[in-house]
C-alpha positions as CSV (number, residue, x, y, z in Angstrom):
1,X,-63.1,16.8,96.4
2,X,-60.7,19.0,94.7
3,X,-59.3,15.9,93.0
4,X,-62.1,14.6,91.9
5,X,-63.8,18.0,90.7
6,X,-60.8,18.5,89.0
7,X,-60.9,15.4,87.1
8,X,-64.4,15.8,86.2
9,X,-63.8,19.6,84.8
10,X,-60.7,18.0,82.6
11,X,-62.7,15.3,81.6
12,X,-65.6,17.8,80.0
13,X,-63.3,20.0,78.8
14,X,-61.1,17.6,76.8
15,X,-64.5,15.6,75.8
16,X,-65.5,19.5,74.0
17,X,-62.2,19.5,72.1
18,X,-61.4,18.9,68.9
19,X,-57.4,19.5,69.1
20,X,-56.1,19.5,64.8
21,X,-53.1,21.7,65.0
22,X,-50.1,21.2,67.2
23,X,-48.3,18.8,69.5
24,X,-51.2,17.2,71.1
25,X,-49.9,15.2,73.9
26,X,-48.2,18.9,75.2
27,X,-51.2,20.6,74.3
28,X,-53.4,18.1,76.5
29,X,-50.5,17.8,79.5
30,X,-51.0,21.9,80.0
31,X,-54.8,21.7,79.8
32,X,-54.4,19.4,82.3
33,X,-52.0,20.8,84.6
34,X,-54.4,24.4,84.1
35,X,-57.4,23.1,84.8
36,X,-56.0,22.1,87.9
37,X,-53.4,25.4,88.6
38,X,-57.2,27.3,88.3
39,X,-59.0,24.6,90.5
40,X,-57.0,25.1,93.6
41,X,-57.9,28.6,93.5
42,X,-61.5,27.7,93.8
43,X,-62.1,28.5,89.9
44,X,-63.3,25.5,87.3
45,X,-62.8,25.5,83.9
46,X,-65.2,25.6,80.9
47,X,-65.8,26.5,76.9
48,X,-68.7,28.6,76.1
49,X,-70.0,30.6,73.1
50,X,-69.7,34.7,72.1
51,X,-72.7,34.6,73.3
52,X,-72.6,33.4,76.8
53,X,-69.5,36.2,77.0
54,X,-72.4,39.0,76.5
55,X,-74.2,37.9,78.1
56,X,-71.7,37.4,81.8
57,X,-70.2,41.4,80.1
58,X,-73.7,42.8,80.5
59,X,-74.0,41.6,84.2
60,X,-71.2,42.8,85.5
61,X,-70.5,46.3,83.6
62,X,-69.8,47.9,87.2
63,X,-66.6,46.2,86.7
64,X,-66.3,45.4,83.0
65,X,-66.3,47.8,80.0
66,X,-68.8,46.9,77.4
67,X,-67.4,44.3,75.1
68,X,-65.7,45.2,72.5
69,X,-67.7,44.6,69.1
70,X,-64.6,42.4,67.9
71,X,-65.9,39.9,69.6
72,X,-69.5,40.0,69.4
73,X,-72.1,38.6,66.7
74,X,-73.7,41.9,65.5
75,X,-72.4,44.5,64.9
76,X,-68.4,42.2,65.0
77,X,-69.5,38.8,62.8
78,X,-67.7,37.3,65.1
79,X,-69.5,33.5,65.1
80,X,-68.6,30.6,67.4
81,X,-67.8,28.4,64.3
82,X,-64.4,30.3,64.6
83,X,-63.7,31.3,67.8
84,X,-65.5,31.0,71.7
85,X,-64.2,31.6,75.1
86,X,-63.1,30.0,78.0
87,X,-64.8,31.2,81.2
88,X,-64.4,30.2,84.7
89,X,-67.2,29.2,87.7
90,X,-66.3,29.4,91.4
91,X,-67.9,26.6,93.4
92,X,-71.4,28.4,93.4
93,X,-71.6,28.0,89.4
94,X,-71.0,31.7,89.2
95,X,-68.7,33.2,86.0
96,X,-65.6,34.8,87.5
97,X,-63.0,34.8,84.7
98,X,-63.6,35.0,81.2
99,X,-60.9,35.1,78.0
100,X,-62.2,35.0,74.2
101,X,-60.3,34.0,70.7
102,X,-61.9,34.5,67.6
103,X,-60.3,33.5,64.3
104,X,-59.4,35.8,61.2
105,X,-58.5,34.8,57.8
106,X,-56.5,37.1,56.2
107,X,-54.9,35.5,53.6
108,X,-55.5,38.8,50.9
109,X,-55.5,41.4,53.8
110,X,-53.4,42.1,57.3
111,X,-54.1,43.2,60.4
112,X,-53.3,47.1,59.6
113,X,-55.7,47.2,56.7
114,X,-58.7,45.8,58.0
115,X,-58.3,47.7,61.6
116,X,-57.6,51.4,60.2
117,X,-60.9,50.0,57.4
118,X,-62.6,49.4,60.7
119,X,-63.8,45.7,59.6
120,X,-61.7,44.4,62.1
121,X,-64.5,45.7,64.3
122,X,-67.8,45.7,62.1
123,X,-68.9,43.5,59.9
124,X,-70.5,46.8,58.1
125,X,-68.3,49.9,59.2
126,X,-70.4,52.1,57.0
127,X,-73.2,51.3,58.8
128,X,-72.2,50.5,62.3
129,X,-69.2,52.8,62.9
130,X,-69.7,56.1,65.3
131,X,-69.8,59.5,63.5
132,X,-65.8,59.7,64.1
133,X,-65.1,57.0,64.8
134,X,-61.1,56.0,63.4
135,X,-58.5,53.8,63.7
136,X,-54.3,54.4,62.8
137,X,-52.2,51.3,63.1
138,X,-48.2,52.5,63.8
139,X,-47.4,49.3,65.3
140,X,-44.3,47.5,63.6
141,X,-44.6,45.1,61.4
142,X,-48.5,45.1,61.7
143,X,-49.0,45.2,57.7
144,X,-47.3,41.6,58.0
145,X,-50.0,40.3,59.9
146,X,-51.9,37.7,57.6
147,X,-53.0,34.6,57.2
148,X,-54.8,32.7,59.9
149,X,-54.5,34.9,63.0
150,X,-56.0,34.0,66.0
151,X,-56.8,37.8,68.5
152,X,-57.4,37.4,72.0
153,X,-59.6,39.6,73.9
154,X,-62.5,39.7,76.5
155,X,-60.1,39.4,79.3
156,X,-62.3,39.5,82.8
157,X,-61.7,38.8,86.6
158,X,-64.0,39.3,89.2
159,X,-62.5,41.6,91.6
160,X,-62.2,39.1,94.7
161,X,-60.2,36.5,91.8
162,X,-57.9,39.2,90.8
163,X,-54.1,38.6,92.0
164,X,-54.5,34.7,92.5
165,X,-52.5,34.3,89.0
166,X,-55.6,33.4,86.9
167,X,-54.1,36.0,84.0
168,X,-51.1,33.9,83.7
169,X,-53.7,30.8,83.4
170,X,-56.5,31.2,81.7
171,X,-55.5,33.7,78.6
172,X,-52.7,30.5,77.9
173,X,-55.6,28.2,78.0
174,X,-57.9,30.1,75.4
175,X,-54.5,30.1,73.3
176,X,-53.7,27.0,73.4
177,X,-57.2,25.6,72.9
178,X,-58.0,28.4,69.7
179,X,-55.0,27.0,68.1
180,X,-55.2,23.1,68.8
181,X,-58.6,23.9,67.0
182,X,-58.1,26.2,64.0
183,X,-54.6,26.2,63.9
184,X,-53.0,30.2,62.8
185,X,-50.1,31.7,61.8
186,X,-50.0,33.9,64.6
187,X,-52.1,35.1,67.8
188,X,-51.9,38.5,68.7
189,X,-53.7,40.9,71.2
190,X,-54.6,44.4,72.0
191,X,-53.3,46.0,75.5
192,X,-54.3,48.3,77.2
193,X,-52.0,50.6,78.9
194,X,-52.1,49.9,82.0
195,X,-51.7,46.6,81.3
196,X,-48.2,47.4,79.6
197,X,-47.6,48.8,83.1
198,X,-48.0,45.4,85.0
199,X,-46.3,43.6,82.6
200,X,-48.6,41.5,81.2
201,X,-47.3,40.7,77.7
202,X,-44.1,39.6,78.9
203,X,-46.0,37.3,82.1
204,X,-47.9,35.5,78.7
205,X,-44.8,35.3,76.3
206,X,-46.4,37.9,73.9
207,X,-43.9,40.4,72.2
208,X,-45.1,44.0,72.8
209,X,-44.9,45.8,69.1
210,X,-43.2,49.3,68.7
211,X,-45.7,52.0,67.9
212,X,-49.4,52.3,69.1
213,X,-53.2,51.1,68.0
214,X,-54.8,54.2,67.8
215,X,-58.8,54.8,68.7
216,X,-61.0,57.5,68.2
217,X,-64.3,58.0,69.2
218,X,-64.9,54.0,69.9
219,X,-67.7,52.8,71.1
220,X,-65.6,51.5,74.5
221,X,-64.2,55.7,74.6
222,X,-66.9,57.3,72.7
223,X,-65.4,60.9,72.2
224,X,-62.3,60.0,73.3
225,X,-58.7,58.7,72.1
226,X,-56.9,56.0,72.9
227,X,-54.0,54.3,72.3
228,X,-53.3,50.8,72.7
229,X,-50.0,48.1,72.1
230,X,-50.3,45.1,69.6
231,X,-48.4,41.9,71.1
232,X,-47.1,39.1,69.1
233,X,-47.3,35.4,69.2
234,X,-46.2,32.4,67.0
235,X,-47.2,28.9,67.1
236,X,-43.7,28.2,68.1
237,X,-43.3,30.5,70.8
238,X,-46.8,29.5,71.6
239,X,-45.7,25.8,72.1
240,X,-42.6,26.6,74.0
241,X,-44.2,29.0,76.1
242,X,-46.8,25.6,77.2
243,X,-44.2,23.8,77.4
244,X,-42.6,25.9,80.7
245,X,-45.8,26.0,82.1
246,X,-46.2,22.6,82.1
247,X,-42.6,22.5,83.9
248,X,-42.4,25.4,85.8
249,X,-46.3,26.7,87.3
250,X,-46.1,25.3,90.9
251,X,-48.7,23.1,91.6
252,X,-50.0,21.0,95.1
253,X,-51.1,18.1,92.8
254,X,-49.1,15.8,90.4
255,X,-51.4,16.0,87.6
256,X,-49.8,12.3,86.7
257,X,-53.0,11.4,89.4
258,X,-55.4,12.2,86.3
259,X,-53.7,9.9,84.1
260,X,-53.8,7.2,86.7
261,X,-57.3,7.9,87.7
262,X,-58.6,4.6,86.6
């Protein structure tokens, strides 16, 4: 039963992707394994839209803060032709895990400039920003993050699906799919202090930077100051990480079953 459902999940996943960047064989092997190890935990993975992500967020406000504006069409300017989300559903069809990726074209600018101008958060900052909202970026190398950049965010796991390694599966899958679809000079994320303490960046093979992203009076934290950490990953680092995952992440089923299913 698990094997049949996993195979259908992989078929659907691969049919919905057009991998144009990176080593296709490695990425495909990774996707097959990621879908398998998630299925072994009762979670079946699929691709979805920013709009669907927002609806899931709204239905789960008891365990998830409002979705960042960066990953919303309005007011953030997120569109499905430059990103989307990975969803994990349980056997009842309920979404229990999410992770989104958004592509930015910063060939004429950089992360520090866009974040401090609030264009990273809003398509029209002057129209949508809160009265005292600011962003200050002291992260090392933030001005060097240019070109095609993929942002990861919108991470959520339903409480009864936490601590089963989904945090090591779903974000990797999201980055692999986004990079294979769009290509990028770099992948980035913005990590909370809690996740820094949990060593999340290291678990996902992303590098933490010195300095911080300091947000004041943001929609998610009105009238407050929060300090976040910028994490980074190059395409080469991503591929090394996917290879290590394929080789080392433990599973009860041999993924060669998928290739030999006929």
